Each structure stands twice: as C-alpha cells, then as structure tokens.
C-alpha positions as CSV (number, residue, x, y, z in Angstrom):
1,M,65.6,103.2,23.5
2,T,67.5,101.0,26.0
3,T,68.8,102.6,29.1
4,T,71.7,101.2,31.0
5,D,71.8,100.8,34.8
6,R,74.5,103.5,34.9
7,E,72.3,106.0,32.9
8,L,69.3,105.1,35.2
9,L,71.5,105.8,38.3
10,E,72.8,109.0,36.9
11,R,69.4,110.4,36.1
12,A,67.9,109.2,39.4
13,A,70.7,110.9,41.3
14,K,70.1,114.1,39.2
15,A,66.4,114.1,40.1
16,A,67.3,113.8,43.8
17,G,70.1,116.4,43.7
18,I,72.8,113.9,44.4
19,A,76.2,114.3,42.8
20,L,77.6,110.9,41.8
21,T,81.2,110.1,41.0
22,W,82.3,106.8,39.4
23,H,85.4,105.0,40.7
24,E,87.1,101.8,40.0
25,P,87.5,99.8,43.2
26,S,91.1,98.7,44.1
27,C,90.1,95.1,43.6
28,G,88.8,95.8,40.0
29,G,85.4,94.6,38.8
30,G,84.2,97.8,37.0
31,E,83.2,101.3,38.1
32,L,80.9,101.9,41.1
33,P,78.8,104.9,41.8
34,Y,79.9,106.9,44.9
35,V,78.2,109.7,46.7
36,S,79.7,112.0,49.3
37,W,77.3,113.1,52.1
38,G,78.9,116.3,53.4
39,S,82.3,115.6,55.0
40,Y,81.7,111.9,55.3
41,T,83.9,109.4,53.3
42,P,82.3,108.7,49.9
43,A,80.1,105.6,49.9
44,V,78.8,103.4,47.2
45,W,75.3,104.5,46.2
46,N,73.2,102.1,44.3
47,P,69.4,102.0,44.8
48,L,69.1,99.3,42.2
49,T,70.8,96.9,44.6
50,D,70.6,98.5,48.1
51,G,67.2,98.8,49.8
52,G,68.3,101.6,52.0
53,D,69.4,103.7,49.1
54,A,66.1,103.0,47.3
55,L,64.1,104.0,50.4
56,R,66.0,107.3,50.7
57,L,65.4,108.0,47.0
58,M,61.7,107.1,47.3
59,V,61.2,109.4,50.3
60,K,63.1,112.3,48.9
61,L,61.2,112.2,45.6
62,D,57.8,111.2,47.0
63,I,57.6,108.0,45.1
64,V,55.1,105.3,46.3
65,P,55.9,101.7,45.4
66,R,53.4,98.9,45.3
67,V,53.4,95.2,44.1
68,I,50.2,94.0,42.6
69,S,49.7,90.7,40.8
70,G,53.3,90.1,40.0
71,V,54.1,93.6,38.9
72,A,56.1,96.3,40.9
73,F,54.7,99.8,40.4
74,A,56.2,103.2,41.3
75,W,53.6,105.9,41.7
76,R,54.1,109.7,41.8
77,D,51.4,112.3,42.1
78,G,48.8,109.6,41.9
79,V,50.0,108.4,38.5
80,C,51.8,105.2,37.7
81,D,55.2,106.3,36.3
82,M,56.9,102.9,36.0
83,Q,56.2,99.2,36.3
84,E,58.6,96.2,36.4
85,P,57.6,92.6,36.2
86,V,58.4,90.6,39.3
87,S,60.3,87.5,38.6
88,A,62.1,85.7,41.4
89,D,62.8,88.8,43.4
90,P,60.0,91.3,44.1
91,L,62.4,93.5,46.1
92,A,64.7,93.9,43.1
93,A,61.8,94.7,40.8
94,T,60.5,97.3,43.3
95,R,63.9,99.0,43.6
96,R,64.2,99.1,39.8
97,A,60.7,100.6,39.5
98,I,61.6,103.3,42.0
99,V,64.9,104.1,40.2
100,R,63.2,104.2,36.9
101,A,60.5,106.6,38.2
102,A,63.2,108.8,39.7
103,A,65.1,108.8,36.4
104,A,62.0,109.8,34.6
105,M,61.7,112.8,36.9
106,A,65.1,114.0,35.8
107,G,64.0,113.6,32.2
108,E,60.7,115.4,32.4
109,G,60.4,117.3,29.2
110,E,62.9,114.9,27.7
111,N,62.4,111.3,26.5
112,K,61.6,109.0,29.5
113,P,63.8,105.9,30.0
C-alpha cells in the first residue's frame, strides 16, 4: 500500500492531537496543511519539510530519531518503527522517518503506512 504525503501528515497530526485544515494558497500551487495554535493565525504545518515542526512532533510523541550507516531510523518505546534510506539529504530522510512513525501511531490496530 502506497501512502501519500497528505495521508502521512493527516495521520501524524491525528496521533499528535493536531487538527489540520487544507487550504489553497492565494498564489496557487496546491493545497497546504494549516494548523491553528489557539487564537494565533493559522500557519503551515509540514514536518516533512520543516525541521521545527518535525522536532515538535518528535517531542510530543516521544519519538527518537537516529541515522546509522546511511539509514534514518525513528524509534519509539525502544522499538524501531520506521526507517528511511538517506540519499542526498539526511535531514529530509530523518523528518520522513519521524512523520512515518507518528502516522503509524495513529494507525495502531490498523494497517501501518
């Protein structure tokens, strides 16, 4: 089963208790995921591309990332939940492993991504 980035983000947000809304930016280019933090103006939330969002997701869900021999791992409860091969960008691979581990937490008892 292939999971899209949108599905990964939705499931990761669900695991973290984050309500996402999708909006088309005024300049076009496809829908972007937005999150509202209390009374603040909604902001784009994308831990696949933003290190700060990935860090907040990692801390909230107690996910531990690690890169070993060209592979990014995401650990939870001492078990490796996800791994992503590192190509040219180890940070991108680590962010994706974190999001995939979070998405799997939302799907516990269901099929994992």
